[in-house]
C-alpha positions as CSV (number, residue, x, y, z in Angstrom):
1,X,89.6,105.2,72.4
2,X,93.2,104.3,71.7
3,X,94.9,103.2,75.0
4,X,98.2,101.4,74.6
5,X,101.6,101.8,76.0
6,X,103.9,100.9,78.9
7,X,103.2,101.1,82.7
8,X,106.2,103.3,83.2
9,X,104.6,106.0,81.2
10,X,101.0,105.5,82.4
11,X,100.4,103.6,85.7
12,X,97.8,101.1,86.5
13,X,95.9,103.6,88.6
14,X,95.7,106.1,85.8
15,X,94.5,103.5,83.4
16,X,91.7,102.3,85.7
17,X,90.7,105.8,86.5
18,X,90.5,106.8,82.8
19,X,88.4,103.7,81.8
20,X,86.1,104.2,84.8
21,X,85.6,108.0,84.1
22,X,84.8,107.4,80.5
23,X,82.5,104.5,81.3
24,X,84.1,102.3,78.6
25,X,83.3,98.7,77.7
26,X,86.1,96.5,76.6
27,X,89.1,94.4,77.7
28,X,92.3,95.7,79.3
29,X,95.3,93.4,78.4
30,X,98.3,93.7,80.8
31,X,101.6,91.9,80.4
32,X,104.7,91.9,82.6
33,X,107.5,89.4,81.8
34,X,105.9,86.0,82.2
35,X,102.6,87.4,83.7
36,X,99.5,88.3,81.7
37,X,96.2,89.6,83.1
38,X,92.9,90.4,81.3
39,X,90.4,92.8,82.9
40,X,86.9,93.1,81.5
41,X,84.9,96.3,81.8
42,X,81.3,97.1,81.2
43,X,80.3,100.8,81.3
44,X,83.4,101.5,83.3
45,X,82.8,98.8,85.9
46,X,85.1,95.8,86.3
47,X,83.1,92.6,85.7
48,X,85.9,90.1,85.5
49,X,89.7,89.8,85.9
50,X,91.7,86.7,85.0
51,X,95.4,85.8,85.0
52,X,96.2,83.8,81.9
53,X,99.4,82.6,83.7
54,X,97.7,81.8,86.9
55,X,99.3,79.1,89.0
56,X,97.3,76.0,89.8
57,X,97.1,77.0,93.5
58,X,95.3,80.3,92.4
59,X,92.6,78.5,90.5
60,X,89.2,78.7,92.1
61,X,88.9,75.0,92.8
62,X,92.3,74.9,94.5
63,X,91.4,78.0,96.6
64,X,88.2,76.2,97.8
65,X,90.2,73.2,98.8
66,X,92.9,75.2,100.6
67,X,90.2,77.1,102.5
68,X,88.7,73.8,103.6
69,X,85.4,74.7,102.0
70,X,85.4,71.6,99.9
71,X,87.6,68.5,99.8
72,X,90.0,67.4,97.1
73,X,87.7,64.4,96.4
74,X,84.8,66.8,95.9
75,X,86.8,68.9,93.5
76,X,88.0,66.0,91.4
77,X,84.4,64.7,91.1
78,X,83.1,68.2,90.2
79,X,85.7,68.6,87.5
80,X,84.7,65.3,86.0
81,X,81.1,66.4,85.9
82,X,82.1,69.7,84.4
83,X,84.1,68.0,81.6
84,X,81.1,65.8,80.7
85,X,78.4,68.5,80.9
86,X,80.3,71.7,80.2
87,X,78.5,73.3,83.2
88,X,80.3,75.9,85.2
89,X,82.3,74.6,88.1
90,X,80.4,76.7,90.6
91,X,77.1,75.4,89.4
92,X,78.3,71.8,89.6
93,X,79.6,72.3,93.2
94,X,76.4,74.0,94.3
95,X,74.1,71.4,92.7
96,X,76.1,68.6,94.5
97,X,75.6,70.5,97.8
98,X,79.4,70.7,98.3
99,X,78.9,74.4,99.2
100,X,76.4,77.2,99.0
101,X,76.1,79.6,96.0
102,X,76.9,82.5,98.4
103,X,80.1,80.8,99.5
104,X,81.3,80.2,96.0
105,X,80.4,83.7,95.0
106,X,82.5,85.1,97.9
107,X,85.5,83.1,96.9
108,X,85.1,84.0,93.2
109,X,85.0,87.7,94.1
110,X,88.1,87.2,96.3
111,X,90.0,85.6,93.4
112,X,89.2,88.6,91.2
113,X,90.1,91.2,93.7
114,X,93.4,89.5,94.6
115,X,94.2,89.5,90.8
116,X,93.4,93.2,90.6
117,X,95.4,94.3,93.6
118,X,98.5,92.4,92.6
119,X,98.6,94.7,89.5
120,X,99.5,97.6,91.9
121,X,102.8,95.8,92.5
122,X,103.8,95.9,88.9
123,X,106.4,98.5,88.1
124,X,106.9,97.6,84.5
125,X,105.0,96.0,81.7
126,X,102.6,96.9,78.8
127,X,98.9,97.6,78.5
128,X,96.4,97.7,75.8
129,X,92.6,98.5,76.0
130,X,90.4,97.1,73.3
131,X,86.8,98.4,73.0
132,X,84.6,95.4,72.5
133,X,81.6,93.7,74.0
134,X,82.5,91.8,77.2
135,X,80.5,89.0,78.7
136,X,80.7,88.5,82.5
137,X,83.0,85.7,83.7
138,X,81.6,82.3,84.5
139,X,81.6,83.1,88.2
140,X,79.3,86.1,87.8
141,X,81.0,88.4,90.3
142,X,79.5,91.7,91.5
143,X,80.7,94.5,89.3
144,X,83.4,96.7,90.9
145,X,83.8,100.5,90.4
146,X,87.2,101.3,88.9
147,X,87.6,104.2,91.4
148,X,87.0,101.8,94.4
149,X,89.7,99.4,93.2
150,X,92.0,102.4,92.6
151,X,91.5,103.8,96.1
152,X,91.8,100.3,97.8
153,X,95.0,99.6,95.7
154,X,96.7,102.8,96.9
155,X,95.6,102.2,100.5
156,X,97.2,98.8,100.4
157,X,100.5,100.2,98.8
158,X,100.5,102.8,101.6
159,X,99.9,100.4,104.5
160,X,102.0,97.4,103.4
161,X,105.4,98.8,104.5
162,X,104.1,99.3,108.1
163,X,102.4,95.9,108.2
164,X,105.4,94.0,106.8
165,X,107.7,95.3,109.6
166,X,105.9,92.9,112.0
167,X,104.2,90.4,109.6
168,X,107.2,89.7,107.4
169,X,107.4,85.9,106.7
170,X,105.1,83.3,105.2
171,X,106.3,80.7,107.7
172,X,105.6,82.8,110.8
173,X,103.2,81.2,113.3
174,X,101.0,82.9,115.9
175,X,99.7,82.3,119.4
176,X,97.0,84.0,121.4
177,X,98.2,86.0,124.4
178,X,95.0,87.4,125.8
179,X,91.3,87.6,125.0
180,X,89.9,90.3,122.7
181,X,87.9,93.1,124.3
182,X,84.1,92.8,123.8
183,X,82.8,94.7,120.7
184,X,81.8,98.2,121.4
185,X,78.0,98.9,121.0
186,X,77.0,101.3,118.2
187,X,80.7,101.7,117.1
188,X,82.1,101.5,113.6
189,X,85.0,99.1,114.4
190,X,87.8,98.2,112.1
191,X,89.1,99.4,108.8
192,X,92.2,101.2,110.2
193,X,95.6,100.2,111.3
194,X,95.7,99.5,115.1
195,X,91.9,99.0,115.4
196,X,90.2,95.7,116.5
197,X,87.2,95.1,114.4
198,X,85.3,92.1,112.9
199,X,88.1,91.2,110.6
200,X,90.6,91.0,113.5
201,X,88.1,88.9,115.5
202,X,87.7,86.5,112.5
203,X,91.4,86.1,112.1
204,X,91.9,85.7,115.8
205,X,89.6,82.7,115.8
206,X,91.7,81.1,113.0
207,X,94.9,81.1,115.0
208,X,96.1,77.6,115.9
209,X,99.3,75.9,117.0
210,X,101.6,75.4,114.0
211,X,99.4,77.2,111.6
212,X,101.6,79.6,109.6
213,X,100.8,82.8,107.8
214,X,100.2,81.3,104.4
215,X,97.7,78.8,105.9
216,X,96.0,81.7,107.8
217,X,95.5,83.5,104.5
218,X,94.0,80.4,102.9
219,X,91.6,79.7,105.7
220,X,90.5,83.3,106.4
221,X,88.9,83.9,103.0
222,X,89.9,87.6,103.3
223,X,92.9,87.7,101.0
224,X,96.5,88.3,101.8
225,X,96.4,92.0,102.6
226,X,93.4,92.0,104.9
227,X,94.7,88.9,106.8
228,X,98.1,90.4,107.3
229,X,96.6,93.7,108.4
230,X,94.4,92.0,110.9
231,X,97.4,90.0,112.3
232,X,99.4,93.3,112.5
233,X,96.6,94.9,114.6
234,X,96.4,91.9,116.8
235,X,100.2,91.8,117.4
236,X,100.4,95.5,117.9
237,X,97.6,95.3,120.5
238,X,99.4,92.5,122.3
239,X,96.5,90.1,121.8
240,X,98.7,87.8,119.6
241,X,102.4,86.9,119.6
242,X,104.1,86.4,116.2
243,X,106.7,83.6,116.2
244,X,109.6,83.4,113.7
245,X,110.9,79.9,112.9
246,X,114.4,79.5,114.2
247,X,117.3,79.3,111.8
248,X,115.2,79.8,108.6
249,X,115.5,82.6,106.2
250,X,112.5,84.4,104.7
251,X,111.0,82.8,101.6
252,X,111.9,85.1,98.6
253,X,109.1,86.1,96.4
254,X,110.2,88.9,94.0
255,X,106.6,89.5,92.8
256,X,105.3,90.2,96.3
257,X,104.9,93.9,97.3
258,X,107.2,93.5,100.3
259,X,110.1,93.0,97.9
260,X,109.2,96.2,96.1
261,X,108.9,98.4,99.1
262,X,111.8,97.2,101.3
263,X,114.5,99.7,102.1
264,X,114.9,103.4,101.5
265,X,114.5,103.3,97.8
266,X,111.3,101.3,98.1
267,X,110.0,103.7,100.6
268,X,110.6,106.7,98.3
269,X,109.0,104.8,95.4
270,X,105.9,104.1,97.5
271,X,105.7,107.6,98.7
272,X,105.8,109.0,95.2
273,X,103.2,106.5,94.0
274,X,100.8,107.3,96.9
275,X,101.1,111.0,96.5
276,X,100.5,110.8,92.8
277,X,97.5,108.6,93.4
278,X,96.0,110.8,96.1
279,X,96.4,113.9,93.8
280,X,94.8,112.0,90.9
281,X,91.8,111.0,93.1
282,X,91.5,114.5,94.5
283,X,91.2,115.9,91.0
284,X,87.9,113.9,90.5
285,X,86.1,115.9,93.1
286,X,87.6,119.4,92.5
287,X,84.9,122.0,92.8
288,X,84.7,125.7,91.7
289,X,87.0,127.7,89.5
290,X,89.4,129.2,92.1
291,X,93.0,128.2,92.4
292,X,93.2,128.1,96.2
293,X,94.9,124.8,97.3
294,X,93.7,122.4,100.0
295,X,90.3,121.3,101.2
296,X,88.4,124.1,99.6
297,X,89.0,122.5,96.2
298,X,87.4,119.2,97.2
299,X,83.7,119.4,96.4
300,X,82.7,116.1,97.9
301,X,83.0,115.6,101.7
302,X,83.2,111.8,101.3
303,X,86.1,112.2,98.9
304,X,87.8,114.6,101.3
305,X,87.5,112.0,104.2
306,X,88.8,109.2,102.0
307,X,91.9,111.2,100.9
308,X,92.5,112.5,104.5
309,X,92.3,108.9,105.8
310,X,94.9,107.8,103.2
311,X,97.2,110.7,104.0
312,X,96.9,110.1,107.7
313,X,98.0,106.5,107.2
314,X,101.0,107.8,105.2
315,X,101.9,110.1,108.1
316,X,101.6,107.2,110.6
317,X,103.8,105.1,108.4
318,X,106.4,107.9,108.4
319,X,106.2,108.2,112.2
320,X,106.9,104.4,112.5
321,X,109.9,104.6,110.2
322,X,111.2,107.6,112.2
323,X,110.8,105.7,115.4
324,X,112.6,102.7,114.0
325,X,115.5,104.8,112.8
326,X,115.7,107.2,115.8
327,X,114.5,105.0,118.6
328,X,111.8,107.4,119.6
329,X,108.9,109.4,118.1
330,X,109.5,113.0,117.1
331,X,108.3,115.9,119.2
332,X,106.8,117.7,116.2
333,X,105.6,116.5,112.7
334,X,108.1,118.8,110.9
335,X,110.8,116.5,112.1
336,X,109.5,114.1,109.5
337,X,110.3,116.7,106.9
338,X,113.8,117.2,108.3
339,X,114.4,113.4,108.1
340,X,113.3,113.3,104.5
341,X,110.3,111.1,105.1
342,X,107.6,113.7,104.1
343,X,107.4,117.0,102.3
344,X,105.9,120.1,104.1
345,X,102.8,119.9,102.0
346,X,102.1,116.3,103.2
347,X,101.7,117.5,106.8
348,X,98.4,119.2,105.9
349,X,97.2,117.6,102.6
350,X,94.3,117.9,101.8
351,X,93.7,120.6,104.4
352,X,95.0,124.1,104.9
353,X,96.2,123.4,108.5
354,X,98.6,120.7,109.7
355,X,97.3,117.5,111.2
356,X,97.0,117.6,115.0
357,X,99.9,115.5,116.5
358,X,100.9,114.9,120.1
359,X,103.5,112.4,121.4
360,X,102.1,110.7,124.5
361,X,105.3,108.8,125.2
362,X,108.4,107.5,123.3
363,X,106.3,105.0,121.3
364,X,102.7,106.3,121.4
365,X,101.1,109.2,119.7
366,X,97.8,110.9,118.8
367,X,97.2,111.9,115.2
368,X,94.0,113.7,114.1
369,X,92.8,115.8,111.3
370,X,93.0,119.6,112.0
371,X,90.0,121.2,113.8
372,X,87.8,122.8,111.2
């Protein structure tokens, strides 16, 4: 399979979807300016991802030290043993009882997923897929389905603009305002914006005086997006207060997604990317030979729920932008169309009917899928 070109013509989501669909084995090479990433596939599953231009702080050993799982002294000693014996770093650390195999596996998996999800911020670059035998990486991560990475990537692109309106600086610190409510029995907590679940509870416990956002990301072991999302939910629920340092400007990081989605042009670009991604995902589960649009074309209820969830997040993001611009929430969803934030089709996708929306006050609302 010849697969080579530029990311402007064929996006990262399309590439992952195609390789996953065709269950290919080989290496995907991606380049963008001074960045280069290699992704290994086996039967359409991702078995490794490595940045050839990875900074020292992104190396697995440095990640373990910053997360306070091991000490700098333990890392230096393990690297010396690795140099003499040619053993894998993880094996050396586990054999020296510096950490458990499960803990190392978790951090290795996190390193791979962080590398993969950063690819969704690339707006330019080149790609080339070479069919060849691929051996798993030295960390031996759990294989990832390409479709899972695709859907998570688009979810992150969709939710980041909302999160970054409150969690917008690496040097922000946080303080607890009130205790979290007890977990609800037999409830599926978490996973959505505004919901307090296990991730939020974990991040809440990591909050300490003077501990900034970057340190929180390092210590949580959840990755940048999940940590920031948990903090957003905690701040939105008034459980935590975010504190901006006085007299200091935000740290610029052009390769961060926040730089790519800031402002009206960024919002439009994200909207188009998410719509395209949702449509592409929907086509995987199309059933029947009819041409009727909407939910009737989605043969898999699980896929339907995933797409509806992503679209509901998109509508929630548009509502928040509308509130910021107008000072209040709209009375009806079609006001989002008049404001140029959504198209009429987005108010019902992937259903036939519009989502149920009710404004409860100037800053609160209820948004649900249509009754079916």
